[in-house]
C-alpha positions as CSV (number, residue, x, y, z in Angstrom):
1,M,24.7,40.2,38.2
2,S,25.6,42.1,41.3
3,E,25.0,45.8,41.9
4,T,28.6,46.7,41.5
5,E,29.4,44.8,38.2
6,F,28.8,45.7,34.6
7,G,26.0,44.2,32.6
8,W,25.6,44.2,28.8
9,Q,22.4,45.3,27.1
10,S,21.0,47.7,24.6
11,L,20.3,51.3,25.6
12,L,17.0,50.9,23.6
13,H,14.9,49.4,26.4
14,T,13.1,50.6,29.5
15,D,12.7,49.2,33.0
16,A,9.3,50.9,33.5
17,P,6.4,48.4,34.1
18,P,4.6,47.4,30.9
19,A,1.3,49.0,32.0
20,C,2.9,52.5,32.4
21,S,2.7,55.1,29.6
22,L,5.1,57.9,28.9
23,K,4.0,61.3,30.2
24,A,7.1,63.4,29.4
25,A,10.7,63.0,28.5
26,L,13.9,65.0,28.4
27,F,16.9,64.0,26.2
28,T,20.2,65.8,26.0
29,T,22.7,65.2,23.2
30,Y,25.7,66.9,21.6
31,D,24.9,66.4,17.9
32,R,21.5,67.3,16.6
33,A,19.1,64.4,17.2
34,D,18.7,62.0,14.3
35,E,15.0,62.0,13.2
36,R,15.2,58.5,11.9
37,L,16.7,57.1,15.1
38,L,13.9,58.9,17.1
39,A,11.1,57.9,14.8
40,E,11.9,54.3,14.0
41,H,13.7,53.2,17.2
42,L,13.6,55.3,20.3
43,L,10.0,56.7,20.2
44,P,8.3,53.4,19.2
45,L,9.9,51.8,22.2
46,L,9.1,54.5,24.7
47,L,5.6,55.2,23.3
48,R,4.9,51.5,23.1
49,L,3.5,51.6,19.6
50,S,1.7,48.6,18.3
51,R,2.9,49.0,14.7
52,E,6.3,48.4,13.3
53,P,8.2,51.1,11.3
54,D,9.7,48.7,8.8
55,G,6.4,47.3,7.5
56,D,5.2,47.6,3.9
57,G,2.2,49.4,2.5
58,D,-0.7,49.8,4.9
59,E,1.4,48.6,7.9
60,R,3.9,51.4,7.6
61,Q,1.1,53.9,7.0
62,Y,-0.7,52.8,10.2
63,F,2.7,53.1,12.1
64,L,3.1,56.7,10.9
65,L,-0.5,57.6,11.9
66,E,0.0,56.0,15.3
67,L,3.3,57.8,15.9
68,D,1.8,61.1,14.9
69,R,-1.2,60.6,17.1
70,R,0.9,59.8,20.2
71,L,3.3,62.7,19.6
72,K,0.3,65.1,19.3
73,Q,-0.9,63.8,22.7
74,L,2.5,64.6,24.2
75,H,2.9,67.9,22.4
76,D,5.7,70.0,24.0
77,R,6.2,67.4,26.7
78,L,9.1,65.7,24.8
79,I,12.2,67.9,24.9
80,V,15.6,67.5,23.2
81,V,18.5,69.8,24.2
82,S,21.6,69.9,22.0
83,S,24.5,72.1,21.1
84,T,23.6,72.9,17.5
85,A,20.4,73.7,15.8
86,R,19.0,71.2,13.3
87,E,20.5,71.8,9.9
88,E,19.8,70.7,6.4
89,P,20.9,67.1,6.1
90,A,24.1,66.5,4.1
91,S,24.7,62.8,3.7
92,S,22.5,60.3,2.1
93,G,21.7,58.8,5.5
94,E,20.7,62.1,6.8
95,R,18.5,62.7,3.8
96,E,16.7,59.6,4.7
97,S,16.1,61.0,8.2
98,G,14.7,64.1,6.6
99,A,11.5,62.2,5.9
100,Y,10.7,62.5,9.6
101,G,11.2,66.2,10.0
102,W,7.5,66.5,10.9
103,I,8.1,65.0,14.3
104,W,9.6,68.4,15.5
105,R,6.1,69.9,15.3
106,S,5.4,68.0,18.6
107,I,8.9,67.7,20.1
108,R,10.4,70.8,21.6
109,H,14.0,71.3,20.4
110,L,16.3,73.6,22.4
111,T,19.9,74.6,21.9
112,V,22.3,76.0,24.5
113,G,24.3,79.2,24.3
114,S,21.6,81.9,24.8
115,C,23.5,83.5,27.8
116,G,27.1,82.8,26.7
117,K,29.3,80.4,24.9
118,A,28.4,76.8,25.8
119,V,28.7,73.2,24.5
120,Q,26.0,70.7,25.4
121,H,27.9,67.5,25.8
122,A,25.9,65.7,28.5
123,K,23.9,62.6,27.6
124,L,20.8,62.4,29.9
125,W,17.4,60.9,29.6
126,L,14.7,61.7,32.1
127,L,11.5,59.7,31.4
128,H,8.3,60.3,33.4
129,W,6.1,57.2,33.3
130,G,2.4,57.6,34.2
131,A,0.4,55.0,36.0
132,P,-2.5,53.1,34.4
133,S,-4.8,54.3,37.2
134,A,-4.9,56.9,39.9
135,D,-4.2,54.3,42.5
136,D,-1.0,53.0,40.8
137,V,2.6,54.2,41.1
138,E,4.3,56.6,38.7
139,Y,8.0,56.3,37.9
140,L,11.0,58.4,37.0
141,E,13.5,56.6,34.8
142,I,17.0,58.2,34.6
143,V,19.6,57.2,32.1
144,V,23.1,58.8,32.2
145,S,25.4,57.6,29.4
146,S,28.0,58.5,26.8
147,A,25.5,58.1,23.9
148,N,24.3,60.9,21.6
149,L,21.0,60.6,19.8
150,T,22.5,59.6,16.5
151,R,22.4,56.3,14.6
152,D,26.2,56.2,14.8
153,A,25.9,56.1,18.5
154,F,23.8,53.0,18.5
155,R,25.0,51.3,15.4
156,D,28.8,51.9,15.3
157,Q,29.8,52.6,18.9
158,L,30.0,51.0,22.3
159,Q,28.7,53.1,25.2
160,S,28.8,53.3,29.0
161,A,25.5,53.9,30.7
162,W,23.7,53.9,34.1
163,R,20.0,53.4,34.5
164,A,17.5,53.7,37.4
165,C,13.7,53.5,37.4
166,I,12.4,55.0,40.6
167,A,8.9,55.0,42.0
168,L,7.5,58.5,42.6
169,H,5.9,59.7,45.8
170,P,2.6,61.5,45.4
171,G,4.0,64.7,46.9
172,R,7.2,66.7,46.7
173,S,9.9,67.1,49.4
174,E,12.6,69.7,49.6
175,S,14.8,67.2,51.4
176,R,14.4,64.7,48.6
177,L,15.2,67.3,46.0
178,A,18.4,68.4,48.0
179,S,19.5,64.7,48.1
180,W,20.1,64.8,44.4
181,G,23.1,67.1,44.8
182,V,24.0,69.1,41.7
183,L,21.5,67.5,39.4
184,P,18.6,69.9,40.0
185,E,20.8,73.0,39.5
186,F,22.3,71.4,36.4
187,L,18.8,71.2,34.9
188,R,18.2,74.8,35.8
189,Q,21.5,76.0,34.3
190,L,20.8,73.9,31.2
191,A,17.4,75.5,30.8
192,A,18.8,79.0,31.3
193,S,21.4,78.4,28.6
194,A,18.7,77.2,26.3
195,G,16.9,80.5,26.8
196,D,13.8,79.0,28.6
197,D,14.3,79.2,32.3
198,T,11.1,77.3,33.2
199,R,11.1,74.7,30.4
200,L,12.8,72.0,32.5
201,S,11.1,72.8,35.9
202,P,8.7,69.8,35.6
203,F,11.7,67.5,35.6
204,V,13.2,69.2,38.6
205,E,9.9,68.7,40.4
206,L,10.0,65.0,39.5
207,L,13.3,64.8,41.4
208,A,11.5,66.3,44.4
209,R,9.2,63.2,44.3
210,A,11.9,60.6,43.9
211,D,14.3,59.0,46.3
212,R,17.9,59.1,45.1
213,P,19.3,55.6,44.8
214,A,21.7,54.7,47.6
215,G,25.4,54.9,46.9
216,V,24.9,57.2,44.0
217,T,26.2,60.8,43.5
218,F,25.9,63.0,40.4
219,V,28.9,65.0,39.0
220,A,28.2,67.8,36.5
221,S,29.9,70.5,34.6
222,V,28.3,73.8,33.6
223,P,30.0,76.3,31.2
224,G,31.4,79.5,32.6
225,T,34.0,80.8,35.1
226,H,33.2,79.7,38.6
227,S,34.7,81.3,41.7
228,P,36.0,79.3,44.6
229,R,33.0,80.5,46.6
230,T,30.6,79.2,44.0
231,L,32.4,75.9,43.8
232,R,32.1,75.4,47.5
233,R,28.4,75.7,47.2
234,T,28.0,73.9,43.9
235,P,31.0,71.8,43.0
236,W,31.0,71.9,39.2
237,G,33.5,70.1,37.0
238,A,36.7,69.0,38.6
239,A,35.6,70.4,41.9
240,G,32.9,67.7,41.9
241,L,35.6,65.0,41.8
242,G,36.7,66.0,45.3
243,A,33.1,65.5,46.5
244,I,33.1,61.8,45.2
245,A,36.7,60.8,46.0
246,P,36.9,58.2,48.8
247,S,37.7,59.7,52.1
248,G,40.8,58.7,54.2
249,Q,44.5,59.1,54.2
250,G,46.9,58.7,51.3
251,T,46.8,59.6,47.6
252,V,43.7,58.9,45.5
253,S,44.5,56.8,42.5
254,V,42.5,57.3,39.3
255,S,42.1,55.1,36.2
256,I,40.5,56.5,33.1
257,L,38.9,55.1,29.9
258,A,38.0,57.8,27.5
259,P,38.3,58.0,23.7
260,Y,39.4,61.7,23.6
261,V,42.3,63.1,25.7
262,G,42.6,66.9,25.5
263,S,45.4,69.3,25.9
264,W,47.1,68.8,29.3
265,R,50.2,70.6,30.5
266,T,52.2,69.9,33.6
267,G,50.5,72.6,35.7
268,S,46.9,71.9,34.5
269,L,47.2,68.1,35.1
270,R,48.6,68.6,38.6
271,K,45.8,71.0,39.5
272,W,43.2,68.6,38.1
273,C,44.6,65.8,40.3
274,D,44.7,68.2,43.3
275,M,41.0,68.5,43.2
276,F,40.5,65.0,44.6
277,D,43.7,64.4,46.5
278,G,45.3,62.7,43.5
279,S,48.6,62.9,41.8
280,P,49.7,62.4,38.2
281,D,52.0,59.5,39.2
282,H,48.8,57.8,40.6
283,L,47.0,58.2,37.2
284,A,46.5,55.3,34.8
285,L,45.1,55.9,31.3
286,V,43.7,52.9,29.3
287,W,44.9,53.4,25.7
288,I,45.5,51.7,22.4
289,D,48.4,51.2,20.0
290,K,48.6,52.8,16.6
291,E,47.5,49.5,14.9
292,H,44.4,49.1,17.0
293,P,41.1,49.2,15.0
294,W,40.0,52.2,17.0
295,A,43.0,54.3,16.2
296,G,41.1,56.3,13.7
297,Q,38.7,57.5,16.4
298,W,40.6,57.9,19.6
299,V,42.7,61.1,20.1
300,L,45.7,61.7,22.3
301,P,47.9,64.7,21.5
302,K,51.6,64.3,21.4
303,H,52.3,67.0,24.0
304,T,49.8,65.4,26.4
305,L,51.5,62.1,26.0
306,T,54.8,63.8,26.9
307,T,53.1,65.4,29.9
308,L,51.8,62.1,31.2
309,A,55.2,60.4,30.8
310,T,57.1,63.3,32.4
311,L,54.8,63.3,35.5
312,G,54.9,59.5,35.9
313,A,51.4,58.6,34.7
314,T,50.8,55.0,33.5
315,L,49.5,54.0,30.0
316,L,47.6,50.7,30.1
317,H,47.6,48.7,26.9
318,L,44.1,47.8,25.7
319,P,44.8,44.8,23.3
320,R,43.5,44.5,19.8
321,V,42.1,41.1,20.5
322,Y,40.0,41.2,23.7
323,V,40.0,38.4,26.2
324,N,37.0,38.0,28.4
325,T,38.6,39.3,31.5
326,D,39.7,42.5,29.8
327,F,36.5,43.7,28.3
328,H,33.4,41.8,29.2
329,A,32.3,38.1,29.1
330,E,29.5,38.9,26.7
331,H,31.5,41.0,24.3
332,R,32.1,39.2,21.0
333,Q,35.6,39.4,19.5
334,E,34.1,40.0,16.1
335,D,32.3,43.1,17.2
336,V,33.6,46.0,15.0
337,R,32.1,48.9,17.1
338,W,34.5,51.3,18.7
339,S,34.3,52.4,22.3
340,H,32.9,55.8,22.9
341,A,32.5,55.1,26.7
342,K,33.9,57.4,29.3
343,I,34.6,55.8,32.7
344,Y,36.7,56.9,35.7
345,S,37.7,54.8,38.7
346,F,38.9,56.5,41.9
347,R,40.5,54.4,44.7
348,R,41.9,55.1,48.1
349,G,42.7,52.1,50.2
350,H,39.8,49.6,49.9
351,S,37.3,52.3,48.9
352,R,36.3,52.6,45.3
353,R,34.2,54.9,43.2
354,L,33.3,54.4,39.6
355,L,32.1,57.4,37.5
356,V,30.1,56.8,34.3
357,T,30.0,60.1,32.5
358,S,29.8,62.1,29.3
359,A,33.1,63.8,30.1
360,N,36.2,63.1,28.1
361,F,39.5,63.6,29.8
362,S,39.9,67.2,28.9
363,T,39.9,70.7,30.4
364,A,36.9,71.6,28.2
365,A,34.9,69.0,30.2
366,W,36.4,69.4,33.7
367,G,37.6,73.0,33.7
368,C,40.9,74.9,33.8
369,V,42.0,76.2,37.2
370,S,43.3,79.8,37.3
371,P,46.0,81.0,39.8
372,T,43.2,82.5,41.9
373,G,41.3,79.2,42.1
374,E,38.6,80.1,39.5
375,L,37.5,77.2,37.3
376,T,36.6,77.9,33.7
377,I,34.5,75.2,32.0
378,E,33.3,75.0,28.4
379,N,30.9,72.1,28.4
380,F,27.7,70.9,29.9
381,E,28.6,67.4,31.2
382,L,26.9,64.9,33.4
383,G,28.0,61.7,35.2
384,V,26.9,59.4,38.0
385,C,29.3,58.0,40.6
386,V,28.6,54.5,42.1
387,E,30.3,53.5,45.4
388,Q,32.4,50.3,45.5
389,A,31.7,49.5,41.8
390,H,33.9,47.2,39.9
391,W,36.6,48.5,37.5
392,P,36.7,46.2,34.5
393,F,40.3,46.9,33.3
394,S,42.3,45.9,36.3
395,S,44.2,43.1,34.5
396,L,45.6,45.3,31.7
397,E,49.4,45.5,31.3
398,E,51.4,48.7,30.8
399,F,52.9,49.5,27.4
400,D,56.4,48.3,27.0
401,G,58.9,51.2,27.2
402,D,60.3,50.5,23.7
403,E,57.0,49.5,22.1
404,D,56.5,51.1,18.7
405,G,53.4,53.2,18.5
406,R,52.6,53.2,22.2
407,S,49.9,55.8,21.5
408,A,47.4,56.3,18.7
409,H,48.0,60.1,18.8
410,R,46.8,62.4,16.0
411,E,47.0,66.1,15.5
412,E,45.1,67.9,18.2
413,R,41.7,69.2,17.1
414,A,38.5,70.6,18.6
415,E,37.0,68.1,21.1
416,H,33.7,68.0,19.4
417,G,34.7,67.9,15.7
418,Y,34.5,64.2,15.4
419,C,31.9,61.5,15.1
420,L,30.2,60.7,18.4
421,G,27.7,58.0,19.0
422,P,25.4,50.2,22.8
423,W,28.1,49.4,25.4
424,R,27.9,48.8,29.2
425,S,24.4,49.6,30.5
426,A,22.9,49.1,33.9
427,S,19.5,48.7,35.5
428,G,18.3,50.0,38.8
429,D,21.1,51.4,40.9
430,S,23.6,49.0,39.6
431,I,26.4,49.4,37.1
């Protein structure tokens, strides 16, 4: 598969060489992390445990002892950052997860909001892989996706993801660190919001030892109100879209796949498009009809639909039965999972940019522009933009003008008050 095409694989894997061992890891998620997902799936994979969690009797006991031993060895070097503190489980599935509550004695759990209202909606994994000997190479593995650390995310949903495993230099370099754009400052801001300014510094230092993959740019949102001067220095939210838009003459066209569309009025949508030389009449939104199996999960408010129609935006019809050219050659038609992926395509002339991100199509994610040019953002979000990457929905047709139920809209609600939670994943610097 080429570097600019989608692949299809589980998020639960690693590209690190088999001889490497995990030295530290950072995970960000919106929902509180599910202990059972961590203990029975993610951690055994990353810690490369020799025992299986689903064994009986002594086998399971040996698994738990091995997991506990490895977690103690990495005490405080595994970090999870989320929006909400861990709460008492409510559902029967969550009660099952409660059996693994002891893992938090070794894993550091942080929540955002210590210095102002904030929502942690980014989905980032940073994995530091140690070498088997002093003469071997260490690695930094980076995963940017739409997947939360919940079982729903891996069992019931399809996700978008980008992955890179990068060899680390022995020493740091300020020029290498600067090449990562907004990502180092995003980590610093995330740590500050979590009330521990230095907690994520080791991961910033890893970026100073890693070469950014060619053709890749990071786009991030940080909660707060940002002045035009700040945005020129650090282009958060929608300001970052201007930094990744293809250069040249003419209007930038944007195509969007996202399961949640927020509240957009005429003025706010025009200002969002202005950030990257776009226009609402050059915007295409992939959407579903009201009979689609995903209609119970995807959200498009009525007034936003009216705004899109008034300004000349296009709605592309994602069919209920997927043909290979519309979704992916390896996607099975009987797959009942719903898409939680968020992908944006920007085009100008022959230049293309594809953004794989945690950000839904909403002002909470991208920010609301004031008359004075200030940008107010509610969420931490993170995405990665890949140059000249393939947009997989180019063959979709528009909704018929008289088609019944052209949108699966529901009553508008808070962006994060619904179930979040493998879809397209990439290795190296591909997508």
